[in-house]
mmCIF file as gemmi writes it, N, C-alpha and C atoms, coordinates in Angstrom:
data_model
loop_
_atom_site.group_PDB
_atom_site.id
_atom_site.type_symbol
_atom_site.label_atom_id
_atom_site.label_alt_id
_atom_site.label_comp_id
_atom_site.label_asym_id
_atom_site.label_entity_id
_atom_site.label_seq_id
_atom_site.pdbx_PDB_ins_code
_atom_site.Cartn_x
_atom_site.Cartn_y
_atom_site.Cartn_z
_atom_site.occupancy
_atom_site.B_iso_or_equiv
_atom_site.pdbx_formal_charge
_atom_site.auth_seq_id
_atom_site.auth_asym_id
_atom_site.pdbx_PDB_model_num
ATOM 1 N N . MET Axp A 1 ? -21.712 -38.917 0.504 1 0 ? 1 A 1
ATOM 2 C CA . MET Axp A 1 ? -21.104 -39.575 -0.618 1 0 ? 1 A 1
ATOM 3 C C . MET Axp A 1 ? -20.102 -38.613 -1.259 1 0 ? 1 A 1
ATOM 4 N N . GLU Axp A 2 ? -18.912 -39.077 -1.49 1 0 ? 2 A 1
ATOM 5 C CA . GLU Axp A 2 ? -17.876 -38.266 -2.125 1 0 ? 2 A 1
ATOM 6 C C . GLU Axp A 2 ? -18.211 -38.08 -3.599 1 0 ? 2 A 1
ATOM 7 N N . THR Axp A 3 ? -17.989 -36.869 -4.083 1 0 ? 3 A 1
ATOM 8 C CA . THR Axp A 3 ? -18.235 -36.559 -5.49 1 0 ? 3 A 1
ATOM 9 C C . THR Axp A 3 ? -17.231 -35.513 -5.956 1 0 ? 3 A 1
ATOM 10 N N . PRO Axp A 4 ? -16.822 -35.591 -7.22 1 0 ? 4 A 1
ATOM 11 C CA . PRO Axp A 4 ? -15.914 -34.584 -7.753 1 0 ? 4 A 1
ATOM 12 C C . PRO Axp A 4 ? -16.637 -33.352 -8.307 1 0 ? 4 A 1
ATOM 13 N N . CYS Axp A 5 ? -17.956 -33.33 -8.221 1 0 ? 5 A 1
ATOM 14 C CA . CYS Axp A 5 ? -18.742 -32.241 -8.785 1 0 ? 5 A 1
ATOM 15 C C . CYS Axp A 5 ? -18.365 -30.909 -8.133 1 0 ? 5 A 1
ATOM 16 N N . ILE Axp A 6 ? -18.145 -29.893 -8.981 1 0 ? 6 A 1
ATOM 17 C CA . ILE Axp A 6 ? -17.848 -28.547 -8.483 1 0 ? 6 A 1
ATOM 18 C C . ILE Axp A 6 ? -18.88 -27.546 -9.006 1 0 ? 6 A 1
ATOM 19 N N . ASN Axp A 7 ? -20.035 -28.058 -9.425 1 0 ? 7 A 1
ATOM 20 C CA . ASN Axp A 7 ? -21.151 -27.237 -9.906 1 0 ? 7 A 1
ATOM 21 C C . ASN Axp A 7 ? -20.813 -26.404 -11.133 1 0 ? 7 A 1
ATOM 22 N N . ILE Axp A 8 ? -19.946 -26.923 -11.978 1 0 ? 8 A 1
ATOM 23 C CA . ILE Axp A 8 ? -19.698 -26.375 -13.31 1 0 ? 8 A 1
ATOM 24 C C . ILE Axp A 8 ? -20.094 -27.482 -14.264 1 0 ? 8 A 1
ATOM 25 N N . CYS Axp A 9 ? -21.368 -27.523 -14.596 1 0 ? 9 A 1
ATOM 26 C CA . CYS Axp A 9 ? -21.931 -28.664 -15.317 1 0 ? 9 A 1
ATOM 27 C C . CYS Axp A 9 ? -22.168 -28.324 -16.78 1 0 ? 9 A 1
ATOM 28 N N . SER Axp A 10 ? -21.193 -28.689 -17.591 1 0 ? 10 A 1
ATOM 29 C CA . SER Axp A 10 ? -21.27 -28.456 -19.027 1 0 ? 10 A 1
ATOM 30 C C . SER Axp A 10 ? -20.439 -29.53 -19.703 1 0 ? 10 A 1
ATOM 31 N N . LEU Axp A 11 ? -21.044 -30.246 -20.639 1 0 ? 11 A 1
ATOM 32 C CA . LEU Axp A 11 ? -20.324 -31.317 -21.319 1 0 ? 11 A 1
ATOM 33 C C . LEU Axp A 11 ? -19.596 -30.781 -22.542 1 0 ? 11 A 1
ATOM 34 N N . ASP Axp A 12 ? -18.33 -31.122 -22.655 1 0 ? 12 A 1
ATOM 35 C CA . ASP Axp A 12 ? -17.522 -30.734 -23.797 1 0 ? 12 A 1
ATOM 36 C C . ASP Axp A 12 ? -17.971 -31.555 -25.009 1 0 ? 12 A 1
ATOM 37 N N . PRO Axp A 13 ? -18.29 -30.927 -26.122 1 0 ? 13 A 1
ATOM 38 C CA . PRO Axp A 13 ? -18.755 -31.687 -27.289 1 0 ? 13 A 1
ATOM 39 C C . PRO Axp A 13 ? -17.667 -32.516 -27.958 1 0 ? 13 A 1
ATOM 40 N N . VAL Axp A 14 ? -16.415 -32.205 -27.705 1 0 ? 14 A 1
ATOM 41 C CA . VAL Axp A 14 ? -15.322 -32.947 -28.332 1 0 ? 14 A 1
ATOM 42 C C . VAL Axp A 14 ? -15.029 -34.246 -27.604 1 0 ? 14 A 1
ATOM 43 N N . ASP Axp A 15 ? -14.786 -34.171 -26.293 1 0 ? 15 A 1
ATOM 44 C CA . ASP Axp A 15 ? -14.415 -35.389 -25.56 1 0 ? 15 A 1
ATOM 45 C C . ASP Axp A 15 ? -15.551 -35.957 -24.714 1 0 ? 15 A 1
ATOM 46 N N . GLY Axp A 16 ? -16.666 -35.234 -24.6 1 0 ? 16 A 1
ATOM 47 C CA . GLY Axp A 16 ? -17.814 -35.75 -23.865 1 0 ? 16 A 1
ATOM 48 C C . GLY Axp A 16 ? -17.683 -35.701 -22.355 1 0 ? 16 A 1
ATOM 49 N N . LEU Axp A 17 ? -16.659 -35.027 -21.863 1 0 ? 17 A 1
ATOM 50 C CA . LEU Axp A 17 ? -16.445 -34.942 -20.419 1 0 ? 17 A 1
ATOM 51 C C . LEU Axp A 17 ? -17.01 -33.638 -19.879 1 0 ? 17 A 1
ATOM 52 N N . CYS Axp A 18 ? -17.451 -33.676 -18.636 1 0 ? 18 A 1
ATOM 53 C CA . CYS Axp A 18 ? -17.927 -32.479 -17.964 1 0 ? 18 A 1
ATOM 54 C C . CYS Axp A 18 ? -16.752 -31.512 -17.787 1 0 ? 18 A 1
ATOM 55 N N . ASP Axp A 19 ? -17 -30.237 -18.073 1 0 ? 19 A 1
ATOM 56 C CA . ASP Axp A 19 ? -15.953 -29.223 -17.922 1 0 ? 19 A 1
ATOM 57 C C . ASP Axp A 19 ? -15.559 -28.99 -16.471 1 0 ? 19 A 1
ATOM 58 N N . GLY Axp A 20 ? -16.431 -29.346 -15.541 1 0 ? 20 A 1
ATOM 59 C CA . GLY Axp A 20 ? -16.137 -29.134 -14.13 1 0 ? 20 A 1
ATOM 60 C C . GLY Axp A 20 ? -15.469 -30.31 -13.454 1 0 ? 20 A 1
ATOM 61 N N . CYS Axp A 21 ? -15.996 -31.519 -13.697 1 0 ? 21 A 1
ATOM 62 C CA . CYS Axp A 21 ? -15.504 -32.685 -12.941 1 0 ? 21 A 1
ATOM 63 C C . CYS Axp A 21 ? -14.826 -33.747 -13.791 1 0 ? 21 A 1
ATOM 64 N N . TYR Axp A 22 ? -14.896 -33.617 -15.094 1 0 ? 22 A 1
ATOM 65 C CA . TYR Axp A 22 ? -14.233 -34.533 -16.035 1 0 ? 22 A 1
ATOM 66 C C . TYR Axp A 22 ? -14.85 -35.931 -16.073 1 0 ? 22 A 1
ATOM 67 N N . ARG Axp A 23 ? -16.103 -36.049 -15.613 1 0 ? 23 A 1
ATOM 68 C CA . ARG Axp A 23 ? -16.793 -37.328 -15.738 1 0 ? 23 A 1
ATOM 69 C C . ARG Axp A 23 ? -17.615 -37.339 -17.019 1 0 ? 23 A 1
ATOM 70 N N . THR Axp A 24 ? -17.941 -38.532 -17.501 1 0 ? 24 A 1
ATOM 71 C CA . THR Axp A 24 ? -18.843 -38.67 -18.636 1 0 ? 24 A 1
ATOM 72 C C . THR Axp A 24 ? -20.279 -38.526 -18.144 1 0 ? 24 A 1
ATOM 73 N N . ILE Axp A 25 ? -21.205 -38.297 -19.065 1 0 ? 25 A 1
ATOM 74 C CA . ILE Axp A 25 ? -22.603 -38.19 -18.674 1 0 ? 25 A 1
ATOM 75 C C . ILE Axp A 25 ? -23.082 -39.506 -18.071 1 0 ? 25 A 1
ATOM 76 N N . GLU Axp A 26 ? -22.585 -40.618 -18.58 1 0 ? 26 A 1
ATOM 77 C CA . GLU Axp A 26 ? -22.959 -41.925 -18.034 1 0 ? 26 A 1
ATOM 78 C C . GLU Axp A 26 ? -22.5 -42.063 -16.581 1 0 ? 26 A 1
ATOM 79 N N . GLU Axp A 27 ? -21.285 -41.615 -16.303 1 0 ? 27 A 1
ATOM 80 C CA . GLU Axp A 27 ? -20.761 -41.673 -14.934 1 0 ? 27 A 1
ATOM 81 C C . GLU Axp A 27 ? -21.546 -40.758 -14.009 1 0 ? 27 A 1
ATOM 82 N N . ILE Axp A 28 ? -21.88 -39.577 -14.485 1 0 ? 28 A 1
ATOM 83 C CA . ILE Axp A 28 ? -22.639 -38.63 -13.671 1 0 ? 28 A 1
ATOM 84 C C . ILE Axp A 28 ? -24.009 -39.209 -13.333 1 0 ? 28 A 1
ATOM 85 N N . MET Axp A 29 ? -24.686 -39.755 -14.329 1 0 ? 29 A 1
ATOM 86 C CA . MET Axp A 29 ? -26.033 -40.283 -14.117 1 0 ? 29 A 1
ATOM 87 C C . MET Axp A 29 ? -26.038 -41.502 -13.199 1 0 ? 29 A 1
ATOM 88 N N . ALA Axp A 30 ? -25.004 -42.31 -13.239 1 0 ? 30 A 1
ATOM 89 C CA . ALA Axp A 30 ? -24.956 -43.545 -12.449 1 0 ? 30 A 1
ATOM 90 C C . ALA Axp A 30 ? -24.237 -43.379 -11.115 1 0 ? 30 A 1
ATOM 91 N N . TRP Axp A 31 ? -23.713 -42.196 -10.835 1 0 ? 31 A 1
ATOM 92 C CA . TRP Axp A 31 ? -22.838 -41.97 -9.689 1 0 ? 31 A 1
ATOM 93 C C . TRP Axp A 31 ? -23.407 -42.492 -8.379 1 0 ? 31 A 1
ATOM 94 N N . SER Axp A 32 ? -24.649 -42.178 -8.088 1 0 ? 32 A 1
ATOM 95 C CA . SER Axp A 32 ? -25.217 -42.577 -6.791 1 0 ? 32 A 1
ATOM 96 C C . SER Axp A 32 ? -25.422 -44.086 -6.689 1 0 ? 32 A 1
ATOM 97 N N . GLY Axp A 33 ? -25.439 -44.783 -7.805 1 0 ? 33 A 1
ATOM 98 C CA . GLY Axp A 33 ? -25.593 -46.234 -7.785 1 0 ? 33 A 1
ATOM 99 C C . GLY Axp A 33 ? -24.278 -46.984 -7.756 1 0 ? 33 A 1
ATOM 100 N N . TYR Axp A 34 ? -23.172 -46.284 -7.951 1 0 ? 34 A 1
ATOM 101 C CA . TYR Axp A 34 ? -21.859 -46.923 -7.924 1 0 ? 34 A 1
ATOM 102 C C . TYR Axp A 34 ? -21.457 -47.263 -6.501 1 0 ? 34 A 1
ATOM 103 N N . SER Axp A 35 ? -20.653 -48.282 -6.369 1 0 ? 35 A 1
ATOM 104 C CA . SER Axp A 35 ? -20.079 -48.608 -5.062 1 0 ? 35 A 1
ATOM 105 C C . SER Axp A 35 ? -18.975 -47.587 -4.755 1 0 ? 35 A 1
ATOM 106 N N . SER Axp A 36 ? -18.571 -47.536 -3.506 1 0 ? 36 A 1
ATOM 107 C CA . SER Axp A 36 ? -17.471 -46.637 -3.12 1 0 ? 36 A 1
ATOM 108 C C . SER Axp A 36 ? -16.217 -46.943 -3.921 1 0 ? 36 A 1
ATOM 109 N N . GLN Axp A 37 ? -15.978 -48.218 -4.169 1 0 ? 37 A 1
ATOM 110 C CA . GLN Axp A 37 ? -14.795 -48.624 -4.939 1 0 ? 37 A 1
ATOM 111 C C . GLN Axp A 37 ? -14.894 -48.127 -6.384 1 0 ? 37 A 1
ATOM 112 N N . GLN Axp A 38 ? -16.057 -48.228 -6.988 1 0 ? 38 A 1
ATOM 113 C CA . GLN Axp A 38 ? -16.233 -47.745 -8.354 1 0 ? 38 A 1
ATOM 114 C C . GLN Axp A 38 ? -16.045 -46.237 -8.43 1 0 ? 38 A 1
ATOM 115 N N . ARG Axp A 39 ? -16.617 -45.509 -7.469 1 0 ? 39 A 1
ATOM 116 C CA . ARG Axp A 39 ? -16.453 -44.054 -7.457 1 0 ? 39 A 1
ATOM 117 C C . ARG Axp A 39 ? -14.987 -43.675 -7.256 1 0 ? 39 A 1
ATOM 118 N N . ARG Axp A 40 ? -14.287 -44.365 -6.36 1 0 ? 40 A 1
ATOM 119 C CA . ARG Axp A 40 ? -12.875 -44.08 -6.108 1 0 ? 40 A 1
ATOM 120 C C . ARG Axp A 40 ? -12.037 -44.326 -7.359 1 0 ? 40 A 1
ATOM 121 N N . ARG Axp A 41 ? -12.337 -45.391 -8.073 1 0 ? 41 A 1
ATOM 122 C CA . ARG Axp A 41 ? -11.593 -45.711 -9.301 1 0 ? 41 A 1
ATOM 123 C C . ARG Axp A 41 ? -11.735 -44.575 -10.32 1 0 ? 41 A 1
ATOM 124 N N . ILE Axp A 42 ? -12.95 -44.076 -10.474 1 0 ? 42 A 1
ATOM 125 C CA . ILE Axp A 42 ? -13.184 -42.967 -11.411 1 0 ? 42 A 1
ATOM 126 C C . ILE Axp A 42 ? -12.482 -41.716 -10.913 1 0 ? 42 A 1
ATOM 127 N N . MET Axp A 43 ? -12.625 -41.407 -9.627 1 0 ? 43 A 1
ATOM 128 C CA . MET Axp A 43 ? -11.993 -40.199 -9.085 1 0 ? 43 A 1
ATOM 129 C C . MET Axp A 43 ? -10.475 -40.239 -9.216 1 0 ? 43 A 1
ATOM 130 N N . ASP Axp A 44 ? -9.906 -41.416 -9.08 1 0 ? 44 A 1
ATOM 131 C CA . ASP Axp A 44 ? -8.458 -41.555 -9.244 1 0 ? 44 A 1
ATOM 132 C C . ASP Axp A 44 ? -8.023 -41.284 -10.681 1 0 ? 44 A 1
ATOM 133 N N . ASP Axp A 45 ? -8.931 -41.476 -11.636 1 0 ? 45 A 1
ATOM 134 C CA . ASP Axp A 45 ? -8.624 -41.277 -13.053 1 0 ? 45 A 1
ATOM 135 C C . ASP Axp A 45 ? -8.829 -39.828 -13.507 1 0 ? 45 A 1
ATOM 136 N N . LEU Axp A 46 ? -9.537 -39.032 -12.733 1 0 ? 46 A 1
ATOM 137 C CA . LEU Axp A 46 ? -9.88 -37.675 -13.162 1 0 ? 46 A 1
ATOM 138 C C . LEU Axp A 46 ? -8.676 -36.769 -13.412 1 0 ? 46 A 1
ATOM 139 N N . PRO Axp A 47 ? -7.615 -36.809 -12.61 1 0 ? 47 A 1
ATOM 140 C CA . PRO Axp A 47 ? -6.455 -35.953 -12.918 1 0 ? 47 A 1
ATOM 141 C C . PRO Axp A 47 ? -5.84 -36.269 -14.288 1 0 ? 47 A 1
ATOM 142 N N . GLN Axp A 48 ? -5.828 -37.526 -14.67 1 0 ? 48 A 1
ATOM 143 C CA . GLN Axp A 48 ? -5.298 -37.888 -15.985 1 0 ? 48 A 1
ATOM 144 C C . GLN Axp A 48 ? -6.206 -37.373 -17.095 1 0 ? 48 A 1
ATOM 145 N N . ARG Axp A 49 ? -7.505 -37.409 -16.866 1 0 ? 49 A 1
ATOM 146 C CA . ARG Axp A 49 ? -8.443 -36.88 -17.866 1 0 ? 49 A 1
ATOM 147 C C . ARG Axp A 49 ? -8.229 -35.378 -18.045 1 0 ? 49 A 1
ATOM 148 N N . SER Axp A 50 ? -8.065 -34.693 -16.94 1 0 ? 50 A 1
ATOM 149 C CA . SER Axp A 50 ? -7.829 -33.25 -16.989 1 0 ? 50 A 1
ATOM 150 C C . SER Axp A 50 ? -6.526 -32.946 -17.727 1 0 ? 50 A 1
ATOM 151 N N . ALA Axp A 51 ? -5.471 -33.68 -17.409 1 0 ? 51 A 1
ATOM 152 C CA . ALA Axp A 51 ? -4.178 -33.473 -18.055 1 0 ? 51 A 1
ATOM 153 C C . ALA Axp A 51 ? -4.251 -33.778 -19.548 1 0 ? 51 A 1
ATOM 154 N N . ALA Axp A 52 ? -4.989 -34.82 -19.908 1 0 ? 52 A 1
ATOM 155 C CA . ALA Axp A 52 ? -5.136 -35.174 -21.32 1 0 ? 52 A 1
ATOM 156 C C . ALA Axp A 52 ? -5.853 -34.06 -22.072 1 0 ? 52 A 1
ATOM 157 N N . ARG Axp A 53 ? -6.866 -33.479 -21.453 1 0 ? 53 A 1
ATOM 158 C CA . ARG Axp A 53 ? -7.583 -32.374 -22.109 1 0 ? 53 A 1
ATOM 159 C C . ARG Axp A 53 ? -6.661 -31.173 -22.269 1 0 ? 53 A 1
ATOM 160 N N . ASP Axp A 54 ? -5.877 -30.867 -21.246 1 0 ? 54 A 1
ATOM 161 C CA . ASP Axp A 54 ? -4.946 -29.745 -21.33 1 0 ? 54 A 1
ATOM 162 C C . ASP Axp A 54 ? -3.934 -29.97 -22.453 1 0 ? 54 A 1
ATOM 163 N N . THR Axp A 55 ? -3.478 -31.194 -22.598 1 0 ? 55 A 1
ATOM 164 C CA . THR Axp A 55 ? -2.524 -31.525 -23.653 1 0 ? 55 A 1
ATOM 165 C C . THR Axp A 55 ? -3.17 -31.37 -25.031 1 0 ? 55 A 1
ATOM 166 N N . MET Axp A 56 ? -4.431 -31.809 -25.146 1 0 ? 56 A 1
ATOM 167 C CA . MET Axp A 56 ? -5.146 -31.698 -26.423 1 0 ? 56 A 1
ATOM 168 C C . MET Axp A 56 ? -5.362 -30.244 -26.811 1 0 ? 56 A 1
ATOM 169 N N . SER Axp A 57 ? -5.57 -29.389 -25.83 1 0 ? 57 A 1
ATOM 170 C CA . SER Axp A 57 ? -5.837 -27.985 -26.131 1 0 ? 57 A 1
ATOM 171 C C . SER Axp A 57 ? -4.548 -27.167 -26.237 1 0 ? 57 A 1
ATOM 172 N N . GLY Axp A 58 ? -3.405 -27.819 -26 1 0 ? 58 A 1
ATOM 173 C CA . GLY Axp A 58 ? -2.133 -27.128 -26.098 1 0 ? 58 A 1
ATOM 174 C C . GLY Axp A 58 ? -1.775 -26.338 -24.86 1 0 ? 58 A 1
ATOM 175 N N . GLU Axp A 59 ? -2.524 -26.543 -23.8 1 0 ? 59 A 1
ATOM 176 C CA . GLU Axp A 59 ? -2.27 -25.827 -22.558 1 0 ? 59 A 1
ATOM 177 C C . GLU Axp A 59 ? -1.729 -26.794 -21.52 1 0 ? 59 A 1
ATOM 178 N N . GLU Axp A 60 ? -0.879 -26.293 -20.684 1 0 ? 60 A 1
ATOM 179 C CA . GLU Axp A 60 ? -0.447 -27.063 -19.533 1 0 ? 60 A 1
ATOM 180 C C . GLU Axp A 60 ? -0.699 -26.215 -18.314 1 0 ? 60 A 1
ATOM 181 N N . THR Axp A 61 ? -1.415 -26.778 -17.374 1 0 ? 61 A 1
ATOM 182 C CA . THR Axp A 61 ? -1.733 -26.066 -16.149 1 0 ? 61 A 1
ATOM 183 C C . THR Axp A 61 ? -0.841 -26.576 -15.04 1 0 ? 61 A 1
ATOM 184 N N . VAL Axp A 62 ? -0.184 -25.656 -14.355 1 0 ? 62 A 1
ATOM 185 C CA . VAL Axp A 62 ? 0.659 -26.025 -13.234 1 0 ? 62 A 1
ATOM 186 C C . VAL Axp A 62 ? -0.024 -25.545 -11.962 1 0 ? 62 A 1
ATOM 187 N N . CYS Axp A 63 ? -0.291 -26.472 -11.094 1 0 ? 63 A 1
ATOM 188 C CA . CYS Axp A 63 ? -0.949 -26.13 -9.834 1 0 ? 63 A 1
ATOM 189 C C . CYS Axp A 63 ? 0.096 -26.034 -8.732 1 0 ? 63 A 1
ATOM 190 N N . ALA Axp A 64 ? -0.072 -25.057 -7.864 1 0 ? 64 A 1
ATOM 191 C CA . ALA Axp A 64 ? 0.862 -24.896 -6.751 1 0 ? 64 A 1
ATOM 192 C C . ALA Axp A 64 ? 0.411 -25.743 -5.584 1 0 ? 64 A 1
């Protein structure tokens, strides 16, 4: 099963997202019960969540 988990499991108290994978606790807990389509939809949204957090913190990360 595909997962965005990178074993950095800590929830941000401000936005409620995991610092490692950017999922909510609800998404993490339900992950194995989601269909492939549901998991793909969430995974497709994760880069935007990461970018939004970077914008909120005043940082912009550029990946090569």
